[in-house]
Structures are given as structure tokens and as C-alpha cells.
C-alpha positions, 0 to 999 in steps of 0.5 A, a space after each residue: 668731304 667737308 661740311 661746306 662741300 656736303 652742304 653745297 652738293 646737297 643743295 645742288 641735288 635737292 634743287 635740281 630734283 625739286 625743280 623737276 618734282 614741281 613740274 611733275 606735281 603740276 602735271 599731277 594736279 592739272 587734271 584735278 583742277 581743270 587746267 586747260 591742256 591746250 595752254 602752251 605752258 601746260 603743253 611744255 609741262 607735258 613735254 618735259 614729263 612725258 619721257 618718264 610718264 608715258 612708258 610707265 602709264 602703259 603698265 600702270 593706268 590711271 585710276 579715275 582722275 588720279 594719274 598713277 604713273 605721274 604719282 609713281 614717278 614723282 615718288 621715285 624721284 623724291 625717294 632717290 633724292 632723299 636716298 642720295 642726300 642721306 648717303 651724302 650726309 651719312 644718314 641712315 638709309 633704311 627703306 622705311 625711313 627714306 620712304 616716309 621722308 620721301 612721301 612727307 617731302 612730296 606732300 609738303 612740296 605740293 603744298 608749297 607749289 600752291 603757296 607760291 602759285 597763290 603768291 604769284 597770282 596776288 603779285 600779278 593781280 597788282 602788276 597786270 590786273 585783268 591781263 592774259 598770259 598763258 602762265 597767268 591762265 595756268 596759275 589761275 586755274 591751279 589756285 582758284 579751286 584752293 581759294 574758292 572755299 576761303 572766298 565763301 567764308 570771307 567775301 571781299 572786304 571793300 574790294 580787297 580779297 583776303 582769301 589768299 592770305 588765309 589760304 597761304 596761312 593754312 597751307 603753310 601751317 599744314 606743311 609745318 605740321 606734316 614736316 614733323 612726320 619725316 623720319 630723316 631730317 633732310 
């Protein structure tokens, strides 16, 4: 397979897997962050993920507020994605290397979900301040617990909330740091 074909196939596999992983991550963090499960967007997330989650939840119940079934499915999807990309790129496919890389990529993707949600929240606050939309309500419920500690340290200056900037910087730096622990360069 040519380098271009390998890169294109890797892109397709990684993109499709990440889209589903984002939905799984949202399902995982929504209970922790107090998201409203009656929200139509939250209902869509539950419907998209339930075919894989519900059967596993019968075997593996949640531990407190940690949805172990969703965590296991997210890790399995990430593991299979890393394994498939490693095979496509002819990289080592040892269990430990793939598992560590999968765990790191899953945590970094989770951090990136928060970064993008904060970006979306900031942009929507400029475009539609104070407006209601189910997507905006879900984004607010996901980002507010992340932004709250920054707001305590940095109160609004002249009506400008700088907490999203510092939250994005810290989350991005954490993602860069964690990426150094991947055993496979995927």
C-alpha cells in the first residue's frame, strides 16, 4: 500500500472511531457534570450508545457515578482503533503498547472534548448570548464545572470572562504532556 493510501485509510479509521468515541465520552461525563438527561441531545447520545452499553451494563454494573460499561466500551473501541491503525502502518502490535497508547489517546480525546466544548461555548456566547437551545444547554452543563474553578481565581475583568482562555491553556497543556506517554506514535 502506498504512503498516501495508508495515510488516507488511517484518517478514515481514526475519524470514524473518534466521532463515536466523542459520543461515548459525552455519555460517560454527563452524569458527573450534572447534565440534564431529558435534553434531546442527551437523549440522542443515549440512543446512539445504548446498543453497546446496555448489554455490557448487565454484566458490569456502574461503580458509584462511574459508568464502567461505557468506560469499557470506549476503551475497547479505542484499543481496536489503535490496533487497526498499527496493522495498517505496520507498527508493533504488542498488547501493552496498544493498551497504553489507547488509554492515553482516550484521556487526551476527553480533554479535547472539553477544549472544543469551551470554544463552542465562547463562540455561541458572542453569537447568541442568553439564548436557549438544547445543544447550548448541554455544552453549558459540560463546561461549567470545568470553568468554575478558574472563575474563582480570575473573576470577570470589566465584564470579560477570561476563565475559558486559561481553562483551554491548561487542558491543552495537559493533553500535550499526556501524549508523551504513548508507546506507539499513532
